[in-house]
MARVOPA-768520 format. One line per 10 residues: their letters; for each residue x, y, z of C-alpha. Coordinates in nm, 3 decimals, decimal comma. Example, Ala and Ser with C-alpha at 12.3 -4.5 7.8 and 13.67 -1.06 7.14 Angstrom:
REM MARVOPA-768520
AS	1,230/-0,450/0,780; 1,367/-0,106/0,714
***
This chain:
REM MARVOPA-768520
MKIAMLHGPR	0,353/-0,029/2,591; 0,008/-0,162/2,382; 0,054/-0,321/2,096; -0,275/-0,499/1,863; -0,244/-0,861/1,861; -0,393/-1,115/1,670; -0,425/-1,499/1,791; -0,659/-1,664/1,562; -0,910/-1,599/1,291; -1,094/-1,269/1,423
DLRIEEQDLT	-0,917/-1,294/1,770; -0,764/-0,956/1,757; -0,697/-0,789/2,131; -0,502/-0,509/2,255; -0,248/-0,603/2,518; -0,005/-0,392/2,704; 0,329/-0,553/2,671; 0,644/-0,455/2,869; 0,912/-0,254/2,719; 1,097/-0,048/3,000
SPSLEDDQIW	1,503/0,027/2,963; 1,663/0,178/3,168; 1,928/0,319/2,867; 1,892/0,319/2,505; 2,165/0,135/2,287; 2,402/0,393/2,116; 2,234/0,321/1,755; 1,905/0,331/1,936; 1,565/0,576/1,935; 1,277/0,536/2,144
VETLVTGFKI	0,939/0,625/1,964; 0,620/0,737/2,073; 0,314/0,672/1,856; 0,067/0,925/1,729; -0,124/0,759/1,465; -0,128/0,435/1,247; -0,325/0,384/0,919; -0,446/0,057/0,861; -0,365/-0,178/0,519; -0,693/-0,299/0,441
GTDRGNYEGA	-0,606/-0,592/0,204; -0,346/-0,762/0,383; -0,470/-0,700/0,692; -0,788/-0,832/0,614; -0,641/-1,155/0,489; -0,444/-1,159/0,801; -0,715/-1,141/1,039; -1,006/-1,311/0,863; -0,757/-1,672/0,843; -0,672/-1,642/0,510
EQVPGAPDYP	-0,300/-1,870/0,429; -0,074/-1,757/0,547; 0,176/-1,512/0,357; 0,548/-1,661/0,329; 0,750/-1,551/0,554; 0,453/-1,427/0,885; 0,482/-1,519/1,155; 0,273/-1,756/1,347; -0,007/-1,680/1,652; -0,008/-1,457/1,813
RWVGDSNLGV	0,154/-1,232/1,588; 0,123/-0,857/1,558; -0,050/-0,657/1,277; -0,056/-0,325/1,055; 0,277/-0,170/0,896; 0,220/0,214/0,883; 0,356/0,413/1,244; 0,406/0,775/1,270; 0,572/0,854/1,553; 0,732/1,138/1,799
VKRIGAAVTR	1,086/1,083/1,879; 1,126/1,097/2,211; 1,480/0,970/2,333; 1,754/0,877/2,114; 2,105/0,717/2,168; 2,435/0,870/2,227; 2,559/0,791/1,865; 2,239/0,904/1,671; 2,232/1,139/1,372; 1,960/1,125/1,166
FAVGDRVVSR	1,696/1,191/1,410; 1,648/1,405/1,727; 1,425/1,455/1,932; 1,113/1,582/1,844; 1,117/1,501/1,509; 0,789/1,349/1,339; 0,891/0,941/1,186; 0,747/0,738/1,013; 0,815/0,372/0,960; 0,658/-0,036/0,924
YPHQSEYVAR	0,624/-0,059/1,274; 0,237/-0,266/1,368; 0,022/-0,106/1,570; 0,133/-0,053/1,901; 0,177/0,288/2,109; 0,603/0,326/2,165; 0,895/0,104/2,030; 1,228/0,079/2,033; 1,437/0,094/1,744; 1,758/0,147/1,534
ESECIVRVPE	1,905/0,399/1,344; 1,978/0,232/1,078; 1,606/0,027/0,998; 1,364/0,141/0,740; 1,255/0,463/0,927; 1,180/0,837/0,808; 1,193/1,122/0,873; 0,848/1,303/0,783; 0,890/1,700/0,669; 0,731/2,011/0,835
GVNAEDAVFA	0,459/2,082/0,721; 0,329/1,741/0,594; 0,021/1,650/0,783; 0,032/1,315/1,010; -0,333/1,156/0,759; -0,066/1,221/0,502; 0,239/1,109/0,597; 0,120/0,791/0,773; 0,012/0,653/0,434; 0,357/0,739/0,325
HLYALSALCY	0,527/0,348/0,299; 0,227/0,230/0,136; 0,241/0,519/-0,149; 0,632/0,350/-0,152; 0,467/0,039/-0,223; 0,229/0,200/-0,518; 0,581/0,356/-0,702; 0,756/0,024/-0,669; 0,485/-0,129/-0,861; 0,577/0,109/-1,175
HKAHFVPGER	0,961/0,155/-1,117; 0,956/-0,239/-1,171; 0,779/-0,218/-1,450; 0,987/-0,029/-1,605; 0,725/0,278/-1,685; 0,768/0,549/-1,919; 0,629/0,821/-1,955; 0,300/0,901/-2,190; 0,224/0,538/-2,126; -0,139/0,461/-2,028
VAVVGLGVLG	-0,213/0,232/-1,704; -0,530/0,096/-1,558; -0,513/-0,013/-1,238; -0,728/-0,348/-1,133; -0,858/-0,309/-0,748; -0,934/0,049/-0,543; -0,785/0,007/-0,223; -0,550/0,194/-0,050; -0,240/0,053/-0,229; -0,460/0,072/-0,559
MGAVALGPLM	-0,556/0,484/-0,494; -0,187/0,560/-0,430; -0,062/0,382/-0,791; -0,396/0,598/-0,898; -0,252/0,949/-0,688; 0,104/0,899/-0,827; 0,065/0,795/-1,214; -0,054/1,146/-1,353; 0,205/1,289/-1,130; 0,467/1,043/-1,299
GGRVMGLGNS	0,316/1,175/-1,652; 0,130/0,843/-1,697; -0,242/0,824/-1,789; -0,439/0,578/-1,555; -0,764/0,450/-1,548; -0,941/0,333/-1,228; -1,100/-0,050/-1,269; -1,359/-0,180/-0,945; -1,640/-0,290/-0,829; -1,816/-0,058/-0,668
AVRLEMAHRM	-1,893/0,289/-0,745; -1,803/0,475/-0,480; -1,501/0,311/-0,483; -1,449/0,492/-0,830; -1,567/0,784/-0,789; -1,276/0,789/-0,497; -0,993/0,718/-0,781; -1,171/1,031/-0,961; -1,031/1,233/-0,690; -0,703/1,129/-0,637
GAHKTMLSDD	-0,644/1,185/-1,024; -0,723/0,914/-1,236; -0,822/1,015/-1,574; -1,088/0,804/-1,653; -1,284/0,514/-1,376; -1,508/0,201/-1,525; -1,690/-0,079/-1,393; -1,480/-0,371/-1,387; -1,740/-0,627/-1,450; -1,886/-0,381/-1,726
PDLRAKIDQW	-2,007/-0,530/-2,072; -1,870/-0,299/-2,278; -1,514/-0,267/-2,137; -1,299/-0,369/-2,366; -1,484/-0,141/-2,594; -1,462/0,154/-2,413; -1,068/0,053/-2,329; -1,006/0,032/-2,714; -1,224/0,391/-2,704; -1,006/0,599/-2,435
TAGEGIDLVI	-0,692/0,426/-2,583; -0,787/0,526/-2,933; -0,709/0,108/-3,062; -0,333/0,130/-2,892; -0,452/-0,075/-2,527; -0,330/-0,033/-2,220; 0,037/-0,038/-2,166; 0,054/-0,110/-1,803; -0,171/-0,245/-1,580; -0,099/-0,270/-1,161
LTANPWPAYR	-0,312/-0,586/-0,993; -0,365/-0,452/-0,668; -0,653/-0,698/-0,576; -0,639/-1,053/-0,470; -0,982/-1,241/-0,644; -0,937/-1,424/-0,906; -1,165/-1,265/-1,114; -0,944/-0,921/-1,083; -0,607/-1,134/-1,192; -0,833/-1,232/-1,539
TAVEVVREGG	-0,912/-0,847/-1,579; -0,573/-0,745/-1,621; -0,457/-1,027/-1,791; -0,751/-0,917/-2,072; -0,691/-0,547/-2,087; -0,369/-0,558/-2,154; -0,243/-0,530/-2,476; -0,028/-0,719/-2,663; 0,330/-0,719/-2,497; 0,269/-0,481/-2,252
RVSIVALPGR	0,265/-0,584/-1,828; 0,100/-0,629/-1,555; 0,210/-0,541/-1,234; 0,145/-0,793/-0,912; 0,153/-0,610/-0,637; -0,174/-0,846/-0,526; -0,135/-1,176/-0,392; -0,352/-1,357/-0,648; -0,576/-1,633/-0,563; -0,570/-1,575/-0,189
GEAPLDCNPL	-0,827/-1,724/0,017; -1,045/-1,850/-0,236; -1,137/-2,125/-0,394; -0,905/-2,318/-0,626; -0,917/-2,167/-1,031; -1,153/-2,370/-1,244; -0,927/-2,228/-1,520; -0,541/-2,189/-1,589; -0,458/-1,875/-1,503; -0,128/-1,880/-1,766
DMRWFYAKGI	-0,392/-1,952/-2,059; -0,217/-1,906/-2,339; -0,457/-1,641/-2,499; -0,355/-1,372/-2,218; -0,025/-1,489/-2,178; 0,147/-1,623/-2,425; -0,060/-1,555/-2,726; 0,015/-1,163/-2,623; 0,286/-1,189/-2,525; 0,268/-1,042/-2,177
SLIAVSGRAG	0,537/-0,963/-1,911; 0,390/-1,082/-1,557; 0,599/-0,881/-1,259; 0,618/-0,943/-0,970; 0,591/-0,628/-0,710; 0,865/-0,737/-0,428; 1,205/-0,690/-0,368; 1,384/-0,356/-0,477; 1,349/-0,218/-0,885; 1,662/-0,236/-1,120
DLYPSEADRF	1,782/0,063/-1,187; 1,898/0,146/-1,591; 2,110/0,364/-1,487; 2,210/0,267/-1,119; 2,404/0,513/-0,905; 2,591/0,508/-0,570; 2,259/0,525/-0,428; 1,994/0,295/-0,431; 1,683/0,507/-0,564; 1,439/0,239/-0,517
SGEALCAQML	1,492/0,088/-0,228; 1,213/0,082/0,079; 1,354/0,428/0,257; 1,402/0,611/-0,061; 1,104/0,547/-0,203; 0,924/0,641/0,080; 1,128/0,998/0,113; 1,010/1,048/-0,241; 0,627/0,995/-0,144; 0,734/1,283/0,163
DLMADGRLKP	0,857/1,507/-0,020; 0,545/1,444/-0,282; 0,335/1,523/0,028; 0,531/1,854/0,149; 0,497/1,998/-0,189; 0,125/1,947/-0,195; 0,058/1,690/-0,503; -0,002/1,432/-0,304; -0,355/1,342/-0,099; -0,413/1,003/0,085
SQLVSHRMPY	-0,584/1,205/0,370; -0,859/1,293/0,156; -0,938/0,983/0,145; -0,970/0,914/0,500; -1,297/0,769/0,542; -1,278/0,649/0,903; -1,100/0,803/1,192; -1,061/0,589/1,567; -0,915/0,553/1,874; -0,685/0,265/1,858
TDMVTAYEMA	-0,941/0,088/2,147; -1,200/0,062/1,876; -0,962/-0,139/1,600; -1,148/-0,444/1,608; -1,489/-0,214/1,512; -1,300/-0,127/1,217; -1,117/-0,501/1,139; -1,481/-0,569/1,141; -1,605/-0,365/0,890; -1,325/-0,477/0,644
YKREKNMLNV	-1,420/-0,860/0,698; -1,760/-0,773/0,602; -1,631/-0,557/0,323; -1,787/-0,223/0,370; -1,693/-0,018/-0,019; -1,716/0,301/0,218; -1,405/0,219/0,339; -1,098/0,325/0,289; -0,858/0,537/0,450; -0,835/0,470/0,794
VFDWQV	-0,622/0,569/1,107; -0,603/0,501/1,493; -0,506/0,723/1,743; -0,271/0,607/2,002; -0,281/0,993/2,188; -0,626/0,950/2,366
***
């Protein structure tokens, strides 16, 4: 089995590891990877040696968490999957894996493009940004940071009944956000940003900001543009890998005086009307994303900027390290 392992900052290697097993346990499945997706922001932070995320393993450690494969073998008691099913999981960049049937693995519906499905778990996280903040249809949403997660939030907003603005620092990314369904796009450093937002919202302001970018200037943009009493849904890791701030991120001007809510997009969303099923679990949200893809309403593949064999993975990570703005959705082919 081949797997991408990070041995230190910018030291990524494709290695051989043993995965041989004479037989599967009753509840196990054996999956052969077809493609994996690249979550540029988080994976880049790991690659360049930003401070360790709580709970992350020490070096050497695996990378990636978007894996689409085909079930090759199943245990005697497996009922959720059959041989030949395509499945999407949060397994790393690796050529095959053995998993428990009970893990967060979702079957891909027939007809869904592999280059869409591989991003289903990432887009489920984008959806969680809305659910954690108890988004209400009709609200105005600003997405700050237009990477893979940000583009997912941009695409999902209109499908959920929102009016969505994309805020980024690159004209290339603004054009991509427009293609994904943003009603409006603006450069985050536009000197007239506040006035333009007031015009776009008819003076009512932004109800919900979804923050997907780590740099402190992005955080400041988020808390500045949200309206009084609004919410900022934070899926980023503000300040990761940056020098200490020279200002208070909870300055009264932006937090207390505006009465805003800062919401960490981690764990599960609360359900106002709970049922026996957990509608907002990672698995449930992933399945919802795949249903939207099957309906042709959600197409992450339209923003695939690079298709590479897994053997060129280091090249892709180096491009991300250099912040190449024309790089967005990247898929690695494991069938070469």
